[in-house]
C-alpha positions in Angstrom: 147.6 53.7 16.6 144.6 51.3 16.6 146.5 48.8 18.8 147.6 51.5 21.2 144.0 52.7 21.6 142.7 49.3 22.1 145.2 48.7 24.9 144.4 52.1 26.4 140.7 51.3 26.4 141.2 47.9 28.0 143.3 49.6 30.8 140.5 51.9 31.7 137.5 49.6 31.2 138.4 47.4 34.2 138.9 50.1 36.8 136.4 51.3 39.3 134.0 53.9 38.0 133.0 56.7 40.4 129.3 56.8 41.0 127.4 59.5 39.1 124.8 61.3 41.3 122.5 63.5 39.2 122.9 67.2 40.0 119.1 67.4 40.1 119.0 65.2 43.3 120.5 68.1 45.3 117.6 70.5 44.6 114.7 68.1 44.5 114.0 68.5 40.8 114.7 66.1 37.9 116.1 66.8 34.5 116.9 64.2 31.8 120.5 63.1 32.1 122.3 62.9 28.7 124.4 59.8 28.0 125.4 60.7 24.5 124.3 63.2 21.9 126.7 61.8 19.2 128.2 65.3 18.7 131.5 64.0 17.5 132.8 61.0 15.4 136.3 61.2 16.9 135.0 61.4 20.5 133.3 58.1 19.9 135.7 56.1 17.8 139.1 57.8 18.5 138.9 58.7 22.1 136.2 56.1 22.9 134.0 58.0 25.2 130.5 59.5 25.4 129.0 62.8 26.5 129.3 61.6 30.1 133.0 61.2 29.6 132.6 57.5 30.0 134.0 54.7 27.8 132.0 53.8 24.7 133.0 51.4 21.9 132.2 48.5 19.6 135.7 47.0 20.3 136.1 46.7 16.6 133.2 44.2 16.2 131.0 46.1 13.8 131.3 45.4 10.1 134.5 46.7 8.5 134.3 49.7 6.3 136.6 50.9 3.6 137.1 54.3 2.0 137.0 56.3 5.2 139.9 57.9 6.9 138.3 58.4 10.3 137.0 54.9 11.1 137.7 51.2 10.3 134.3 49.8 11.4 130.7 50.7 10.7 130.3 53.1 13.7 129.3 56.3 11.9 128.4 59.6 13.5 126.5 62.2 11.5 124.2 65.0 12.6 123.9 63.9 16.2 123.1 60.3 15.2 125.0 57.1 15.3 124.7 54.4 12.6 125.7 50.8 13.5 126.1 48.0 10.9 126.8 44.6 12.4 129.2 42.1 11.0 127.7 39.1 9.1 128.8 36.6 11.8 126.4 38.2 14.3 129.1 38.8 17.0 128.9 42.6 16.9 128.0 44.7 19.8 128.2 48.3 21.0 128.2 49.7 24.5 128.2 53.0 26.3 129.2 53.3 30.0 126.7 55.0 32.3 129.1 56.1 35.1 127.6 53.9 37.8 124.7 56.3 37.9 122.2 56.1 40.8 118.8 56.3 39.2 116.6 55.1 42.1 113.7 57.4 42.8 114.8 59.7 40.0 115.1 58.1 36.6 112.6 55.5 35.4 114.6 54.4 32.4 116.7 55.3 29.4 115.2 56.9 26.3 116.5 56.6 22.8 115.4 57.3 19.2 116.0 54.6 16.7 115.6 54.2 13.0 115.6 50.6 11.8 114.2 48.5 9.0 111.0 46.5 9.5 111.8 43.2 11.3 114.9 44.4 13.0 115.7 42.8 16.4 118.4 43.2 19.0 119.3 42.5 22.6 119.4 45.2 25.1 121.7 44.6 28.1 122.1 46.7 31.3 125.1 46.1 33.4 125.3 46.9 37.1 128.0 46.6 39.8 127.7 47.4 43.5 131.4 48.2 43.6 131.1 50.3 40.4 133.8 48.1 38.8 133.5 46.8 35.2 135.6 43.8 36.0 132.7 41.4 36.8 129.4 43.2 36.4 125.9 41.7 36.8 124.2 41.4 33.4 120.5 42.0 32.7 119.4 41.1 29.1 116.1 41.6 27.3 115.2 41.1 23.6 113.8 44.2 21.8 110.5 42.3 21.3 110.2 41.8 25.0 110.4 45.6 25.4 107.6 46.0 22.7 109.9 47.6 20.2 108.6 47.4 16.6 110.5 49.1 13.7 109.1 50.3 10.4 112.0 52.2 8.8 111.2 55.6 10.4 112.8 57.2 13.4 110.8 56.7 16.5 111.1 57.1 20.3 111.9 53.9 22.3 112.3 53.5 26.0 114.2 51.1 28.3 112.1 51.0 31.5 114.2 49.9 34.4 111.1 48.2 35.9 111.1 45.6 33.1 114.5 44.2 34.2 113.9 41.9 37.1 116.3 42.5 40.1 118.0 45.5 38.4 120.2 47.4 40.8 119.2 51.0 39.9 121.7 52.4 42.4 124.7 51.2 40.3 123.9 51.4 36.6 127.2 50.7 34.9 126.6 50.2 31.1 124.1 49.9 28.3 125.1 47.3 25.6 123.4 46.5 22.3 124.1 43.2 20.6 122.6 40.8 18.1 121.5 43.8 15.9 120.0 42.0 12.9 120.0 45.0 10.5 121.7 48.4 10.3 120.3 50.9 12.8 120.6 54.6 13.4 120.4 55.9 17.0 119.6 59.4 18.2 120.6 60.9 21.5 120.5 58.6 24.5 119.4 59.9 27.9 118.0 58.9 31.3 114.5 60.1 31.6 112.7 61.3 34.7 109.7 59.4 36.2 108.0 56.5 34.5 107.4 57.7 31.0 110.2 58.2 28.5 110.6 61.5 26.6 112.8 62.2 23.6 116.0 64.0 24.3 116.1 66.9 21.9 118.8 66.9 19.3 121.1 69.9 19.9 120.2 72.7 17.6 122.9 74.1 15.3 122.9 77.6 14.1 123.8 77.6 10.4 127.1 79.3 9.9 127.0 82.0 7.3 130.3 83.1 5.7 130.8 86.7 4.6 129.3 87.5 1.2 131.0 90.9 0.7 133.0 91.3 -2.6 135.8 93.4 -3.9 136.5 95.0 -7.3 138.2 92.9 -9.8 141.9 93.6 -10.7 143.8 93.2 -13.9 147.1 91.3 -14.0 150.0 91.9 -16.4 150.0 88.5 -18.2 148.4 85.1 -18.6 149.9 81.6 -18.9 148.8 78.0 -18.7 150.0 75.8 -15.9 148.4 72.6 -17.0 145.8 71.2 -19.5 146.6 67.6 -18.5 147.9 66.3 -21.7 151.1 64.9 -20.3 151.3 62.1 -17.8 154.8 63.1 -16.6 154.7 66.9 -16.0 152.5 69.9 -16.3 152.5 72.3 -19.3 155.4 74.2 -17.7 157.5 71.1 -17.6 157.4 70.9 -13.8 156.2 68.3 -11.4 152.6 67.4 -10.6 151.4 64.6 -8.4 150.0 63.7 -5.0 150.6 62.1 -1.6 148.8 58.9 -2.7 148.8 57.9 -6.3 145.7 55.8 -5.8 143.7 59.0 -5.2 144.1 60.7 -8.6 144.0 59.6 -12.2 144.7 61.3 -15.5 142.4 60.4 -18.4 141.4 62.3 -21.6 142.8 65.6 -20.6 141.2 65.6 -17.1 142.6 64.9 -13.7 140.2 63.1 -11.4 140.9 63.5 -7.7 139.1 61.6 -5.0 140.7 61.5 -1.6 137.7 59.7 -0.2 137.3 62.1 2.6 140.9 61.9 3.8 141.7 65.5 4.5 145.3 64.8 5.2 146.2 64.2 1.5 147.1 66.7 -1.2 147.7 67.0 -4.9 150.4 69.4 -6.2 151.4 71.2 -9.4 154.6 73.3 -9.4 155.6 76.4 -11.3 159.3 76.0 -10.6 161.9 73.4 -9.6 163.2 76.0 -7.1 161.8 79.5 -6.4 159.7 81.4 -8.9 159.0 85.1 -8.5 155.2 85.6 -8.7 155.3 89.2 -7.6 154.3 90.5 -11.1 151.2 88.3 -11.0 149.9 89.8 -7.8 146.9 91.4 -9.6 146.1 88.3 -11.6 144.0 85.2 -10.8 144.4 81.5 -10.5 141.8 79.9 -12.7 140.8 76.3 -12.3 138.3 74.7 -14.7 136.5 71.9 -12.8 133.5 69.8 -12.2 132.3 67.8 -9.3 133.1 68.7 -5.7 134.5 72.1 -4.7 134.7 71.1 -1.0 138.5 71.4 -0.8 141.3 73.9 0.0 143.6 75.6 -2.5 147.1 76.5 -1.3 149.9 78.5 -2.7 153.2 77.2 -1.4 156.4 79.2 -0.5 159.9 77.8 -0.5 162.4 78.2 2.4 164.7 81.2 2.6 167.5 79.5 0.7 165.2 77.8 -1.8 166.9 74.5 -0.9 164.8 71.4 -0.9 167.4 69.6 1.2 166.7 72.0 4.1 163.8 71.9 6.5 161.1 73.0 6.3 160.3 72.6 2.7 157.8 74.1 1.8 158.4 76.8 4.4 154.8 77.8 4.6 151.7 78.3 2.4 148.4 80.2 2.5 145.1 78.6 1.9 141.6 79.5 0.6 138.3 77.6 0.4 137.6 76.6 -3.2 133.8 76.9 -2.7 134.1 80.6 -2.0 135.7 81.3 -5.3 133.5 79.2 -7.6 131.1 80.6 -10.2 127.4 79.8 -9.8 127.6 77.1 -12.4 130.2 75.2 -10.4 132.5 75.0 -13.4 135.3 77.5 -12.7 137.3 78.8 -9.7 138.8 82.3 -9.8 141.2 83.1 -6.9 143.1 86.4 -6.7 146.8 85.7 -6.3 146.8 88.5 -3.7 144.6 86.3 -1.5 147.5 84.0 -0.9 149.6 85.8 1.7 153.1 84.4 1.1 156.5 85.7 -0.1 155.8 85.7 -3.8 159.5 85.7 -4.6 159.8 82.2 -3.4 156.7 80.6 -5.0 156.9 76.8 -5.5 153.4 76.1 -6.8 149.9 75.2 -5.9 148.2 72.4 -3.9 144.7 71.1 -3.9 144.1 69.6 -0.5 141.8 68.8 2.4 139.0 67.3 0.3 136.4 66.6 3.0 133.9 64.7 1.0 134.1 61.5 -1.1 132.7 63.2 -4.2 135.3 63.3 -7.0 136.7 66.6 -8.4 137.6 66.7 -12.1 140.2 69.3 -13.2 140.7 70.1 -16.8 142.7 73.3 -16.7 144.9 75.3 -14.3 146.2 78.7 -15.4 147.0 82.2 -14.4 144.7 84.8 -16.0 144.7 88.6 -16.1 141.1 89.1 -14.7 137.8 87.4 -14.1 134.8 87.2 -16.5 132.2 89.9 -16.4 129.6 89.2 -13.8 131.9 87.2 -11.5 131.9 88.7 -8.0 135.3 88.4 -6.3 134.8 87.5 -2.6 136.8 89.3 0.1 139.8 87.6 1.5 139.1 85.9 4.9 142.0 86.1 7.4 143.9 82.9 8.0 146.0 82.1 11.0 149.7 82.1 9.9 151.1 78.6 9.3 154.3 78.1 11.2 156.9 75.3 10.6 160.1 76.9 11.9 161.5 79.2 14.6 162.5 82.6 13.4 164.8 83.6 16.3 168.4 82.9 15.3 170.1 79.9 17.0 166.8 78.8 18.7 165.2 75.4 19.0 161.6 75.0 20.2 161.4 72.8 23.3 157.8 72.8 24.2 156.6 73.4 27.8 153.9 75.7 26.5 150.1 75.3 26.6 148.4 75.4 23.2 145.1 74.4 21.7 144.8 71.0 20.0 141.0 70.4 19.5 138.4 68.9 21.8 138.0 65.4 20.5 141.1 65.0 18.2 139.5 64.7 14.8 141.3 65.6 11.5 139.7 69.0 11.8 139.8 70.0 8.2 137.9 66.8 7.4 134.9 67.8 9.5 131.7 68.2 7.5 130.9 71.9 8.4 132.1 75.1 9.8 129.8 74.6 12.7 131.5 71.3 13.5 134.9 73.0 13.4 133.7 75.8 15.7 132.3 73.1 18.1 135.8 71.6 18.4 137.6 75.0 18.8 135.1 76.5 21.2 135.0 73.5 23.5 138.8 73.3 23.4 139.1 77.0 24.3 136.6 76.5 27.1 138.3 73.4 28.5 141.7 75.1 28.7 140.2 78.2 30.3 138.1 76.3 32.9 140.9 73.8 33.7 144.0 76.1 33.7 142.5 79.6 33.8 144.5 80.7 30.7 144.1 81.3 27.0 146.5 80.8 24.2 147.2 82.1 20.7 148.8 78.9 19.6 147.1 75.9 18.0 148.6 72.6 16.8 146.2 70.4 14.8 145.6 66.7 15.4 147.6 64.7 12.9 149.0 67.9 11.5 146.0 68.3 9.2 145.8 71.9 7.9 143.3 73.7 5.7 141.6 77.0 4.9 138.5 76.4 7.0 140.3 75.7 10.3 142.8 78.5 9.8 140.0 81.0 9.0 137.9 80.0 12.0 141.0 80.2 14.2 141.7 83.7 13.0 138.1 84.7 13.7 137.8 83.1 17.1 141.3 83.9 18.5 142.8 87.3 17.5 146.5 86.8 16.6 146.2 83.0 16.4 149.2 81.0 15.2 148.8 77.6 13.4 151.9 75.7 14.6 153.2 72.7 12.7 156.7 71.2 12.9 159.9 70.9 10.8 161.2 67.9 12.7 158.9 64.9 12.2 159.6 61.9 14.5 157.2 59.8 12.3 155.7 58.2 15.4 152.6 57.3 13.3 154.9 55.1 11.2 157.3 53.6 13.8 155.9 53.8 17.3 153.9 50.5 17.0 156.3 48.8 14.6 159.1 46.3 15.4 161.6 49.1 14.9 160.4 52.0 17.1 164.0 53.3 17.3 163.5 54.6 13.8 161.7 57.6 15.5 165.1 58.7 16.8 166.6 58.3 13.3 163.8 60.4 11.8 164.3 63.1 14.5 168.0 63.2 13.9 167.6 63.4 10.1 165.3 66.4 10.2 167.5 68.2 12.8 170.4 67.6 10.5 168.4 69.3 7.7 167.9 72.4 9.9 164.5 71.6 11.5 163.9 73.4 14.8 160.2 73.1 15.6 159.3 69.6 16.8 156.9 67.1 18.1 158.9 65.8 21.1 158.2 62.5 22.8 161.4 60.8 23.9 164.3 61.8 26.2 166.8 61.0 23.4 165.2 63.8 21.4 166.2 66.4 24.0 169.8 65.2 23.9 169.8 65.5 20.1 168.4 69.1 20.4 171.0 70.1 23.0 173.8 68.8 20.8 172.9 71.3 18.1 174.2 74.1 20.4 171.0 76.0 19.9 169.1 77.6 22.8 166.1 75.6 23.8 163.0 77.7 24.4 159.2 77.9 24.1 157.5 78.1 20.8 156.3 81.7 21.3 159.9 82.6 22.3 161.5 81.0 19.3 158.9 82.8 17.1 159.9 86.1 18.7 156.3 86.7 19.9 156.2 90.1 21.7 153.8 88.6 24.2 156.2 85.7 25.1 157.9 85.7 28.5 161.6 86.8 28.5 164.2 84.2 27.8 
């Protein structure tokens, strides 16, 4: 994927850029023009563009970083700020394109807030082009000391006055580039400022998201039993499988399981209550109890087998329901108590539980997982928050999902369950909904997540923002992430065929050969909403 994105970026960086004329010119007034407010990590390092929808990147030159799933270099976005750490060889740079903006008689410069250690220096470069092409721009460089910038470790306002760059073509401002950054720096929002004096562009305010605090009466289940006390390295106390997607992310030691996904929300850890299907119906009034320490920033899922309880048939698992661990923790942050009834699945086909979507790098230590009859005195059971149904397969007989339907997918393509807050998730969803509405004049009930990453927080916010929302995954995986950039891309076709042979019928479809394979099944190809027997779907 990284190589593809680099090639994609190069293909757009050398084209002509249409000139940006500030809207304020048309009415005789001036307002600061935002370049980037660093609202999204993925917008900057996955899609490689800024708030002006112009390219922005370090071209992989910043210091490499490990232990993060969302970036390979030290270009880190957090709370509307960008932190850059240069490589030791001094060749690092970072740029943000300015859209060939015409600033003459309107903008006097570019303002930016910077936090940098004492003694930090850097070079500031403005690029211009009379043809608005980035192929051969005119370069104008000044050292930070020439601009009078002095750093003391605190965040301060700094300006880049255009008047200090001799011969600068302010009719065709193409790019701002920072290089030779001697120490790690943190940038705040960047914006053109009106007139001759720079003013700080305000960091966008975020309204804290408050989850419901209502509670429900405790129930009493019929029985209690232990799932795992972590005394066995090969199975849980029930004799069934436990393990995870990546063995390097969990470790058993002294009766505790330590899990640290290092912020990779696409990974899970599992413990099963059956090798096939287990009927959990009688435990509906009971509780899942997890004794823990450390982080509770993760999702708990209860998994459901497919209709035939056959692991050789797709999908497997068939679905699951998810809850936020943090909502079910006691105040001491030592125990989680989740009503079994809060997992809305077919209890007769229970597989087990999954701990997943860990969105911080703080470890979680688990010492016990069990089913208990009721909660301790004083524990307030939270209400169940609705989650968008998780779909992996068509329900209409003899159907095969063929696509050609508009659905939501996010605004800047992050692993959404890995975002740091509910506000960040809402920002992605609301901007996505708005973009589809403004561009196409329609709305949708369907959502397919970037990278297939699913979790309780996103499903809850979908259900809250879009009545009747459906969280659509797939039961035919082409494994493009594994094969597309390899020396054997044809393995995508093999992967597609293999999952179709297992009964998969909801797909991610990229190649013409996939359509041929789908047709050969003899099933009727149709939209996702049609194959899901959605009453609002158009007729076949």
